[in-house]
Backbone and ligand atoms as CSV (ligand in chain L), in Angstrom:
chain,resi,resn,atom,element,x,y,z
A,1,MET,N,N,14.157,208.166,23.662
A,1,MET,CA,C,14.256,207.807,25.129
A,1,MET,C,C,15.085,206.582,25.234
A,2,ILE,N,N,14.534,205.581,24.518
A,2,ILE,CA,C,15.213,204.145,24.671
A,2,ILE,C,C,16.568,204.269,24.082
A,3,VAL,N,N,16.660,205.024,22.947
A,3,VAL,CA,C,17.979,205.110,22.326
A,3,VAL,C,C,19.028,205.723,23.287
A,4,ALA,N,N,18.543,206.800,24.005
A,4,ALA,CA,C,19.440,207.490,24.907
A,4,ALA,C,C,19.852,206.584,25.991
A,5,ALA,N,N,18.926,205.762,26.581
A,5,ALA,CA,C,19.247,204.895,27.605
A,5,ALA,C,C,20.241,203.793,27.109
A,6,ALA,N,N,19.992,203.353,25.937
A,6,ALA,CA,C,20.925,202.325,25.434
A,6,ALA,C,C,22.376,202.891,25.234
A,7,ALA,N,N,22.323,204.184,24.737
A,7,ALA,CA,C,23.612,204.767,24.604
A,7,ALA,C,C,24.421,204.994,25.869
A,8,VAL,N,N,23.735,205.363,26.869
A,8,VAL,CA,C,24.372,205.553,28.178
A,8,VAL,C,C,24.876,204.217,28.696
A,9,LEU,N,N,24.024,203.146,28.534
A,9,LEU,CA,C,24.411,201.790,29.002
A,9,LEU,C,C,25.634,201.377,28.262
A,10,THR,N,N,25.677,201.565,26.971
A,10,THR,CA,C,26.766,201.160,26.185
A,10,THR,C,C,28.051,201.761,26.649
A,11,ALA,N,N,27.923,203.206,26.809
A,11,ALA,CA,C,29.160,203.904,27.266
A,11,ALA,C,C,29.591,203.408,28.617
A,12,THR,N,N,28.657,203.118,29.530
A,12,THR,CA,C,29.101,202.639,30.868
A,12,THR,C,C,29.889,201.326,30.729
A,13,VAL,N,N,29.263,200.436,30.000
A,13,VAL,CA,C,29.998,199.160,29.847
A,13,VAL,C,C,31.374,199.302,29.294
A,14,ALA,N,N,31.435,200.183,28.142
A,14,ALA,CA,C,32.720,200.269,27.464
A,14,ALA,C,C,33.693,200.870,28.366
A,15,THR,N,N,33.441,201.878,29.194
A,15,THR,CA,C,34.252,202.421,30.103
A,15,THR,C,C,34.785,201.400,31.162
A,16,ALA,N,N,33.731,200.475,31.614
A,16,ALA,CA,C,34.110,199.596,32.662
A,16,ALA,C,C,35.008,198.575,32.177
A,17,GLN,N,N,34.999,198.203,30.870
A,17,GLN,CA,C,35.738,197.082,30.328
A,17,GLN,C,C,37.235,197.529,29.966
A,18,ASN,N,N,37.285,198.678,29.425
A,18,ASN,CA,C,38.484,199.084,28.870
A,18,ASN,C,C,39.305,200.135,29.754
A,19,LEU,N,N,40.090,199.726,30.621
A,19,LEU,CA,C,40.662,200.595,31.530
A,19,LEU,C,C,41.880,201.370,30.899
A,20,ASP,N,N,42.362,200.639,29.924
A,20,ASP,CA,C,43.654,201.169,29.311
A,20,ASP,C,C,43.217,202.170,28.227
A,21,ALA,N,N,41.890,202.309,27.917
A,21,ALA,CA,C,41.494,203.244,26.886
A,21,ALA,C,C,42.069,204.595,27.050
A,22,GLY,N,N,42.561,205.221,25.946
A,22,GLY,CA,C,42.911,206.596,26.051
A,22,GLY,C,C,44.384,206.727,26.407
A,23,LYS,N,N,44.952,205.716,26.925
A,23,LYS,CA,C,46.377,205.833,27.255
A,23,LYS,C,C,47.197,205.780,25.967
A,24,PRO,N,N,48.154,206.569,25.808
A,24,PRO,CA,C,49.009,206.487,24.600
A,24,PRO,C,C,49.812,205.174,24.627
A,25,PRO,N,N,50.104,204.549,23.552
A,25,PRO,CA,C,50.769,203.209,23.515
A,25,PRO,C,C,52.084,203.223,24.219
A,26,ALA,N,N,52.711,204.344,24.094
A,26,ALA,CA,C,54.060,204.583,24.768
A,26,ALA,C,C,53.917,204.366,26.303
A,27,LYS,N,N,52.871,204.955,26.780
A,27,LYS,CA,C,52.523,204.883,28.259
A,27,LYS,C,C,52.174,203.362,28.587
A,28,LEU,N,N,51.330,202.719,27.803
A,28,LEU,CA,C,51.002,201.341,28.038
A,28,LEU,C,C,52.208,200.545,28.078
A,29,PHE,N,N,53.211,200.781,27.085
A,29,PHE,CA,C,54.345,199.980,27.078
A,29,PHE,C,C,55.149,200.203,28.342
A,30,ALA,N,N,55.339,201.569,28.761
A,30,ALA,CA,C,56.034,201.795,29.949
A,30,ALA,C,C,55.494,201.164,31.207
A,31,ASP,N,N,54.144,201.218,31.223
A,31,ASP,CA,C,53.479,200.700,32.348
A,31,ASP,C,C,53.452,199.103,32.448
A,32,GLY,N,N,53.256,198.544,31.339
A,32,GLY,CA,C,52.942,197.114,31.321
A,32,GLY,C,C,54.088,196.183,30.765
A,33,CYS,N,N,54.906,196.719,29.999
A,33,CYS,CA,C,55.860,195.913,29.300
A,33,CYS,C,C,57.398,196.170,29.537
A,34,ALA,N,N,57.665,197.399,29.967
A,34,ALA,CA,C,58.994,197.814,30.215
A,34,ALA,C,C,59.724,197.058,31.316
A,35,THR,N,N,58.939,196.462,32.189
A,35,THR,CA,C,59.611,195.670,33.210
A,35,THR,C,C,60.370,194.544,32.629
A,36,CYS,N,N,59.797,193.942,31.593
A,36,CYS,CA,C,60.494,192.771,30.970
A,36,CYS,C,C,61.263,193.109,29.685
A,37,HIS,N,N,60.608,193.991,28.939
A,37,HIS,CA,C,61.107,194.392,27.740
A,37,HIS,C,C,61.782,195.750,27.855
A,38,ARG,N,N,62.964,195.900,27.895
A,38,ARG,CA,C,63.602,197.184,28.243
A,38,ARG,C,C,63.279,198.262,27.217
A,39,SER,N,N,63.185,197.791,25.855
A,39,SER,CA,C,62.854,198.737,24.780
A,39,SER,C,C,61.815,198.186,23.937
A,40,PRO,N,N,60.918,199.092,23.410
A,40,PRO,CA,C,59.942,198.542,22.501
A,40,PRO,C,C,60.509,198.249,21.178
A,41,ARG,N,N,61.807,198.571,20.929
A,41,ARG,CA,C,62.434,198.335,19.731
A,41,ARG,C,C,62.770,196.860,19.513
A,42,GLY,N,N,62.715,196.423,18.285
A,42,GLY,CA,C,62.973,195.008,18.014
A,42,GLY,C,C,61.869,193.980,18.389
A,43,LEU,N,N,60.870,194.409,18.872
A,43,LEU,CA,C,59.759,193.434,19.134
A,43,LEU,C,C,58.834,193.161,18.108
A,44,ALA,N,N,58.579,194.032,17.293
A,44,ALA,CA,C,57.760,193.833,16.159
A,44,ALA,C,C,58.306,192.872,15.134
A,45,LYS,N,N,59.496,192.995,14.960
A,45,LYS,CA,C,60.234,192.129,13.993
A,45,LYS,C,C,59.543,192.028,12.693
A,46,GLY,N,N,59.056,193.020,12.203
A,46,GLY,CA,C,58.578,193.109,10.844
A,46,GLY,C,C,57.249,192.331,10.644
A,47,ARG,N,N,56.613,191.959,11.779
A,47,ARG,CA,C,55.361,191.169,11.735
A,47,ARG,C,C,54.209,192.094,11.206
A,48,PHE,N,N,53.269,191.455,10.711
A,48,PHE,CA,C,52.024,192.174,10.379
A,48,PHE,C,C,51.310,192.760,11.706
A,49,SER,N,N,50.763,193.872,11.540
A,49,SER,CA,C,50.278,194.422,12.762
A,49,SER,C,C,49.078,193.578,13.421
A,50,LEU,N,N,48.317,192.787,12.427
A,50,LEU,CA,C,47.330,191.958,12.872
A,50,LEU,C,C,47.916,190.909,13.758
A,51,THR,N,N,48.939,190.136,13.189
A,51,THR,CA,C,49.551,189.089,13.901
A,51,THR,C,C,50.024,189.628,15.167
A,52,LEU,N,N,50.657,190.727,15.259
A,52,LEU,CA,C,51.205,191.305,16.386
A,52,LEU,C,C,50.125,191.620,17.471
A,53,ALA,N,N,49.021,192.106,16.948
A,53,ALA,CA,C,48.002,192.393,17.908
A,53,ALA,C,C,47.359,191.210,18.544
A,54,TRP,N,N,47.158,190.167,17.683
A,54,TRP,CA,C,46.810,188.964,18.206
A,54,TRP,C,C,47.691,188.350,19.368
A,55,PHE,N,N,48.880,188.388,19.008
A,55,PHE,CA,C,49.938,187.927,19.957
A,55,PHE,C,C,49.799,188.636,21.266
A,56,LEU,N,N,49.773,189.993,21.198
A,56,LEU,CA,C,49.568,190.883,22.301
A,56,LEU,C,C,48.291,190.542,23.108
A,57,LYS,N,N,47.175,190.310,22.416
A,57,LYS,CA,C,46.061,190.211,23.057
A,57,LYS,C,C,46.007,188.771,23.795
A,58,ASP,N,N,46.576,187.740,23.072
A,58,ASP,CA,C,46.647,186.365,23.606
A,58,ASP,C,C,47.510,186.406,24.846
A,59,HIS,N,N,48.670,187.004,24.675
A,59,HIS,CA,C,49.687,186.707,25.778
A,59,HIS,C,C,49.648,187.742,26.908
A,60,TYR,N,N,49.106,188.936,26.651
A,60,TYR,CA,C,49.129,189.904,27.720
A,60,TYR,C,C,47.714,190.411,28.088
A,61,ALA,N,N,46.698,189.793,27.527
A,61,ALA,CA,C,45.353,190.101,27.980
A,61,ALA,C,C,45.033,191.497,28.014
A,62,THR,N,N,45.474,192.297,27.031
A,62,THR,CA,C,45.006,193.662,26.958
A,62,THR,C,C,43.772,193.533,26.195
A,63,SER,N,N,43.102,194.715,26.072
A,63,SER,CA,C,41.930,194.904,25.208
A,63,SER,C,C,42.412,194.867,23.796
A,64,SER,N,N,41.487,194.584,22.936
A,64,SER,CA,C,41.915,194.461,21.490
A,64,SER,C,C,42.274,195.878,21.077
A,65,ASP,N,N,41.716,196.819,21.597
A,65,ASP,CA,C,42.029,198.209,21.197
A,65,ASP,C,C,43.422,198.569,21.624
A,66,SER,N,N,43.769,198.281,22.819
A,66,SER,CA,C,45.128,198.620,23.233
A,66,SER,C,C,46.206,197.685,22.519
A,67,ALA,N,N,45.747,196.535,22.287
A,67,ALA,CA,C,46.608,195.488,21.552
A,67,ALA,C,C,46.885,196.129,20.235
A,68,LYS,N,N,45.910,196.533,19.481
A,68,LYS,CA,C,46.120,197.230,18.236
A,68,LYS,C,C,47.003,198.424,18.268
A,69,ALA,N,N,46.750,199.287,19.338
A,69,ALA,CA,C,47.557,200.420,19.495
A,69,ALA,C,C,48.962,200.107,19.790
A,70,LEU,N,N,49.143,199.096,20.682
A,70,LEU,CA,C,50.578,198.659,21.027
A,70,LEU,C,C,51.271,198.156,19.761
A,71,ALA,N,N,50.572,197.341,18.967
A,71,ALA,CA,C,51.188,196.681,17.833
A,71,ALA,C,C,51.659,197.758,16.839
A,72,SER,N,N,50.785,198.741,16.550
A,72,SER,CA,C,51.250,199.755,15.591
A,72,SER,C,C,52.396,200.709,16.217
A,73,TYR,N,N,52.369,200.737,17.572
A,73,TYR,CA,C,53.440,201.487,18.184
A,73,TYR,C,C,54.758,200.774,18.085
A,74,LEU,N,N,54.654,199.407,18.378
A,74,LEU,CA,C,55.887,198.622,18.261
A,74,LEU,C,C,56.388,198.664,16.936
A,75,GLN,N,N,55.460,198.638,15.954
A,75,GLN,CA,C,56.014,198.702,14.571
A,75,GLN,C,C,56.548,200.016,14.123
A,76,SER,N,N,56.038,201.100,14.720
A,76,SER,CA,C,56.487,202.458,14.394
A,76,SER,C,C,57.936,202.607,14.912
A,77,VAL,N,N,58.175,202.034,16.116
A,77,VAL,CA,C,59.513,202.261,16.684
A,77,VAL,C,C,60.508,201.267,16.197
A,78,ASP,N,N,60.053,200.197,15.632
A,78,ASP,CA,C,60.941,199.137,15.141
A,78,ASP,C,C,61.776,199.642,13.963
A,79,GLU,N,N,63.018,199.082,13.894
A,79,GLU,CA,C,63.759,199.466,12.771
A,79,GLU,C,C,63.174,198.871,11.413
A,80,PRO,N,N,63.193,199.541,10.297
A,80,PRO,CA,C,62.605,199.043,9.123
A,80,PRO,C,C,63.403,197.763,8.738
A,81,PRO,N,N,62.706,196.777,8.130
A,81,PRO,CA,C,63.460,195.571,7.608
A,81,PRO,C,C,64.615,196.000,6.813
A,82,PRO,N,N,65.752,195.268,6.900
A,82,PRO,CA,C,66.917,195.637,6.283
A,82,PRO,C,C,66.837,195.755,4.843
A,83,ARG,N,N,66.043,194.835,4.202
A,83,ARG,CA,C,65.878,194.901,2.706
A,83,ARG,C,C,65.345,196.191,2.274
A,84,ALA,N,N,64.408,196.658,2.851
A,84,ALA,CA,C,63.713,197.949,2.508
A,84,ALA,C,C,64.649,199.083,2.666
A,85,ALA,N,N,65.470,198.902,3.751
A,85,ALA,CA,C,66.340,200.141,4.094
A,85,ALA,C,C,67.472,200.255,3.183
A,86,VAL,N,N,67.981,199.079,2.794
A,86,VAL,CA,C,69.305,199.153,2.069
A,86,VAL,C,C,69.036,199.394,0.618
A,87,ARG,N,N,68.177,198.552,-0.005
A,87,ARG,CA,C,68.015,198.577,-1.446
A,87,ARG,C,C,66.913,199.602,-1.901
A,88,PRO,N,N,67.530,200.551,-2.736
A,88,PRO,CA,C,66.517,201.354,-3.388
A,88,PRO,C,C,65.712,200.578,-4.323
A,89,LYS,N,N,64.530,201.061,-4.640
A,89,LYS,CA,C,63.635,200.269,-5.638
A,89,LYS,C,C,64.245,200.257,-7.002
A,90,LYS,N,N,64.169,199.057,-7.657
A,90,LYS,CA,C,64.732,199.103,-8.876
A,90,LYS,C,C,63.949,199.893,-9.926
A,91,PRO,N,N,64.615,200.415,-10.938
A,91,PRO,CA,C,63.719,201.120,-11.901
A,91,PRO,C,C,62.793,200.210,-12.502
A,92,ALA,N,N,61.639,200.775,-12.993
A,92,ALA,CA,C,60.632,199.990,-13.619
A,92,ALA,C,C,61.190,199.161,-14.825
A,93,ARG,N,N,60.754,197.806,-14.754
A,93,ARG,CA,C,61.222,197.066,-15.877
A,93,ARG,C,C,60.363,197.153,-17.013
A,94,SER,N,N,60.468,198.245,-17.765
A,94,SER,CA,C,59.592,198.499,-18.909
A,94,SER,C,C,59.815,197.637,-20.026
A,95,ALA,N,N,61.149,197.151,-20.195
A,95,ALA,CA,C,61.392,196.321,-21.368
A,95,ALA,C,C,60.743,194.909,-21.099
A,96,ALA,N,N,60.881,194.369,-19.856
A,96,ALA,CA,C,60.376,193.107,-19.548
A,96,ALA,C,C,58.796,193.113,-19.527
A,97,ARG,N,N,58.235,194.116,-19.101
A,97,ARG,CA,C,56.811,194.068,-19.121
A,97,ARG,C,C,56.195,195.323,-19.866
A,98,PRO,N,N,55.977,195.127,-21.093
A,98,PRO,CA,C,55.536,196.232,-21.896
A,98,PRO,C,C,54.100,196.676,-21.389
A,99,ALA,N,N,53.917,197.921,-21.504
A,99,ALA,CA,C,52.553,198.438,-21.110
A,99,ALA,C,C,51.475,197.801,-21.991
A,100,LYS,N,N,50.355,197.669,-21.364
A,100,LYS,CA,C,49.278,197.203,-22.183
A,100,LYS,C,C,48.855,198.215,-23.282
A,101,PRO,N,N,48.679,197.767,-24.424
A,101,PRO,CA,C,48.288,198.640,-25.437
A,101,PRO,C,C,46.955,199.308,-25.265
A,102,VAL,N,N,46.815,200.529,-25.202
A,102,VAL,CA,C,45.478,201.099,-24.954
A,102,VAL,C,C,44.678,201.060,-26.241
A,103,GLN,N,N,43.511,200.485,-26.073
A,103,GLN,CA,C,42.602,200.392,-27.238
A,103,GLN,C,C,41.781,201.650,-27.418
A,104,SER,N,N,41.925,202.204,-28.629
A,104,SER,CA,C,41.026,203.415,-28.863
A,104,SER,C,C,39.730,202.891,-29.330
A,105,GLN,N,N,38.816,203.729,-28.930
A,105,GLN,CA,C,37.438,203.324,-29.239
A,105,GLN,C,C,36.860,204.198,-30.412
L,1,HEC,C1,C,56.537,189.272,32.731
L,1,HEC,C2,C,57.493,189.652,31.756
L,1,HEC,C3,C,56.876,190.315,30.457
L,1,HEC,C4,C,56.060,191.368,30.365
L,1,HEC,C5,C,55.408,192.206,31.495
L,1,HEC,C6,C,55.767,191.550,28.986
L,1,HEC,N1,N,56.568,190.522,28.167
L,1,HEC,FE1,FE,56.547,190.384,26.213
L,1,HEC,N2,N,57.723,188.767,26.372
L,1,HEC,C7,C,58.201,188.201,27.569
L,1,HEC,C8,C,58.871,186.951,27.303
L,1,HEC,C9,C,59.536,186.069,28.328
L,1,HEC,C10,C,58.786,186.788,25.918
L,1,HEC,C11,C,59.209,185.626,25.101
L,1,HEC,C12,C,60.573,186.008,24.548
L,1,HEC,C13,C,60.855,185.106,23.377
L,1,HEC,O1,O,60.041,184.244,23.173
L,1,HEC,O2,O,61.944,185.372,22.841
L,1,HEC,C14,C,57.976,187.951,25.321
L,1,HEC,C15,C,57.724,188.134,23.969
L,1,HEC,C16,C,57.189,189.224,23.517
L,1,HEC,C17,C,57.001,189.574,22.099
L,1,HEC,C18,C,57.418,188.635,20.954
L,1,HEC,C19,C,58.828,188.884,20.875
L,1,HEC,C20,C,59.476,187.805,19.875
L,1,HEC,O3,O,60.712,187.794,19.807
L,1,HEC,O4,O,58.711,187.129,19.151
L,1,HEC,C21,C,56.319,190.692,22.018
L,1,HEC,C22,C,56.012,191.395,20.711
L,1,HEC,C23,C,56.012,191.209,23.375
L,1,HEC,N3,N,56.699,190.282,24.229
L,1,HEC,C24,C,55.574,192.341,23.623
L,1,HEC,C25,C,55.145,192.709,24.846
L,1,HEC,C26,C,54.313,193.849,25.125
L,1,HEC,C27,C,53.793,194.871,24.245
L,1,HEC,C28,C,54.082,193.881,26.479
L,1,HEC,C29,C,53.204,194.859,27.309
L,1,HEC,C30,C,51.745,194.729,26.978
L,1,HEC,C31,C,54.890,192.855,27.083
L,1,HEC,N4,N,55.520,192.056,26.021
L,1,HEC,C32,C,55.030,192.492,28.387
L,1,HEC,C33,C,58.013,188.793,28.878
L,1,HEC,C34,C,57.228,189.861,29.198
């Protein structure tokens, strides 16, 4: 009984606090950000999603959940960093770093 009441209370509080919950990040961006930022592209600038989420939470007072959602959205639409896009991975430097000899038991 107590558990049920607590669950209901928690659910009510959560709903009241997070008005943006459930909106897809693209919608959040269109509603809250597109006025000033015409495109979501180029905003992430290769930042870590955590840094970005902090920035968004700090500057735009969104809930941390929507800040996280927005951060990963911005990253997903952002162009990949040039280095990763242009250069294919080098082949493994097997000569420089010989594999550890496996010890037989
Ligand atoms: C009232 C206008 C306005 C709104 C609304 C707005 N921004 Fe901004 N935003 C700015 C300005 C101005 C800057 C500072 C630009 C700069 O420093 O180059 C900025 C900077 C940013 C940056 C950092 C860009 C950089 O170059 O470092 C990000 C990321 C960002 N905004 C995301 C968002 C997101 C996501 C939203 C919606 C939740 C949003 N903004 C809503 C005006 C706005």
